[in-house]
N, C-alpha and C positions, 0 to 999 in steps of 0.2 A: 857604520855598524848600529844596528838597533838596540836599546838596552832591553835586557830580559826584565820584565815585570816581577818584581819578588811577591808572589802571592803565597801565601800560608797555606800549604795543602790540606789543613785542616780548616774546614769551613766556619764550624762551631763546635766548643768544647763547653760541655756542661760538666763539672767535677770530672770523673774519671771517664767519661763518654765524649767521644769524638767522633764528630760527622765530618768526613772527608770530602772534598769536592770531587775526588774520582767518582765516589759512591753517588754523590748527587746529579753527576751527569749520567748516571745509569738512569736514574729516576726521571730526568729531563727526557731522556730517549725513549723510555717506555711511555711515559705521558703523552709526549708528542706524537707517537705513533697510535695511542688510543685514539686520540683527537683527530687525526688524520682518517684513521679507520673509521671513526663514527660518520664522519662526512661521507664516506663513502658507501655505507652499510647498505643503503636502500637499493643502489644500483648493484651491488653483489648478491645479496640475497633479502628482499622485502620481508621475508619471513622471519629474519634473524633477530633476536631481540638483542638490547645492549648488554644483558647480562650474559648472553652465549659470547658476544663480543668480547667482553672482560675475560670470559673463561678463556678465548683462544689467546688472547693477549699475555694472561698469565702463564699460561703454558710455554708459549713461545719465549717468553721472558726467562723462564726457567731452562729452556733449551740453551739459550745465548749464555747465561750464568754458567750453568753446569758445564756445557759444551766448551764454552771460552777457555775455562778454569783449566778443564781436563786437557784439551786439546795444547795450550800450553806448557801442561806437565809432559804431555808425551812428546810431542813436537820440538820442543825446546831446551829442557832442563830435567829430563826424567831422572838422572843421577842423583842431584840435589833433593830432588823430593823423596825419592828412595831413602836417603839418608836421614831426611827430616821430614817425615811425613805431614807434621801439624802445620807445615808451610803453606799447604794446600788451600788451608782455609782463611790465610791472611790476604785477602783479596784486596783490601784497600792499599796494599805495597804495589798494586798493578800485577803484569803477568796474566794477561788475557791473550787468548788467540782469536781473531777473528774467523781462521779458517775451523777451529773447533767449535765455536759457537755457531759458524753456518751449518755445519753437521747437525748439531745440536736444535737447532731450528727446524731443519728437515726432517728429523726424526719427530718432533713435536707435532710438525704439521701433517705427516703421515699418518701418527695416531690420532690426533684430533680429527682429521679429516675421515677416516673410518668410523670413529662413533658419530658423526654428523653429515653423513651423508655427501662429503663433498670430496673430489679426488685430490690427489697430491697437488696436482699443478694448478688447479683452481684455488685452493688456497695460496700457493707461493704466489702466482700473478696478483692474488689480491693483496698480499703482505711486501712484497717486494719494494713499492714505493716508498712504503712507512721505514723501512731498515735504515736509509743514509741518514735519518733523522738521530738516531742511535749512533752510528759510526760518527757523524760529525761531533757530537757530544763526547764520545768517548776519546775522540782526540784531543779536544780542549782538554779533558782530564789529563791525558798524556802531559800535554804542554804544561799545566799548572803542577804537575807532578815532577817536572824538569827530568822526564824520560824520554826514550827512543828518540834523541835528537839526531842530529846529521852529521855528517863528515865535516872537516873543517875547510871553510871556504873563504876567500875575500869578497865576497859580494856585499854590496851595501845594506843586504838586510840581516846579514848574519846577526848571531846572538851569543853571547857567552854565557853559558848556564852556570848555576850556583857551584861553588866547590864540592860541596856534598855529592853532585850529579856529576860532575866533571871536573876532576882535580887537576886536569891539564890547562884548563880554563884556555881553551882555543874558541875562535869565532867559527860558529858551526852554522849549517843549514838547520833553520827551525823546520824539520821534516814533520814534525805534528802539525803544524800548520797548513803545510803542503797537502797532507792527507785529509785535514779538515776540510780545505778547498775542493779536493778532487773527489774524495770519498763521501764527504758530505753535502757540500754544496752543488758541485756539478752533477754527481749521480742523481741528487734529488730532482735536480731540475730535468735531466733527460729523462728520468722513468717518470716524473710527473706530466710532461709534455706528450712522451708516449703513449702513455696510457689514459691521455684524455679521449682517444678515440677508441672504438672498440677493436681488440685485436684476437688474434687466433690464439687457444690456449698455449701456452709455454712461451709465447712471444716475450712477454713482459719479464719472466722469469729470466729468458734466455738473454734479454738486454741488461739486466743487471747484472748476472753470472760475467757476461762479457767485459762490461765496463770496469765493474769493481777488478776483475782479473787485471786489466789493461793498467788502471790507475796504481794499483799496489804493485805490479811488477816494476811499473816505471819509478816510482818514488824510492823503491829498494837500491837504485843506483846511488843515490845521496844519504841513505839513512845508515848508520851505523850497525851492522848486524849483531844478533846475538853471539857473543864471541865465545860462549861454550859451546856452540854448534859447529862442527867441522873445525876447519883449520883458521882460526881467529874470526869465525862465524861466515866463512865461505866453504861451500860444499865442493866447487870446482871453478878452476881458471881465474881465481882469485876476484871474482865479482860475482858468482851465482850464489844466491842465499837461499837458505829454508823457504822464507816469504815467496820468492819469485819460484821456487819448486811447487809450491803449493796453488800458485797463481796458475800455472801452466794448463793444467788440467780444467781450471775454471774458463779460461779463454777457449779452450778446445770444446768443453762443454756449451758454453753459451753461443757460439757458433753454430753447433750442433742444433740445440735446442731452437734458434731462429729459424734456421734451414728446415728443420722439422715441422715446425709450427705452419710455416707457408707451403709447406708440401703434403702435409697429412690433413690438415683442418684449414684450409684457407677461408672458410665462412664461419666458423665458430667463433663467437665473440667473448670476450671477458669483459668485465665490468670496467667501465671508464672511470677516470678519476673524478670527473665534474659534470 
């Protein structure tokens, strides 16, 4: 069994002001995405300025934060937030939904693209390789917060999370680290390598959507579900979670986008990553 590193969720406290690691992870994700986008900008559109790129990153970040929070409220714990609406603003305590953030990013990309003469999928293909940076950073934030841990296990890398998080004090899968490895590292490498060569429009978006759906669906088998959803966190068969239900359309959509990209526009390239 591996010891859980006791990291204070508060990275810096200045009087009443507290800066949480969870919030810093969002800044790392956004900053990393901006740096990667800057490197790819000339290949995407040489006429775009750094200011326009900054505007794009800003609006996509708003989509992540607002969509992620509202998605968690709607998909996972609506009744609690109806009882206490002010909880919606306490984002430093966690409670963000990737699927809600994904919808928020798509809406932001659709709006920004219309304003700047880019199609929805041109922008989504451009930003897709950047997204795993934020996903990986967010999972590290979950790990530091000692939240979203996995089911009990006797594997040698199991961890016992702090009593405030897990009163049962059982050795568990560090599922946040699994998701960091898959949604962050592996997905980044897949998208980076895939997008290095010109691809048909929608192909990069399809690869992102497909592999995120697969990775998240798989980790849900060892991650403790949100108990407030369904029957102790399960929607059916004592194993199907809300996260898996939301990933099924992503997997289907990813396969369809890849098929469509290579059948409709086999010679229409998108920007390569390097």
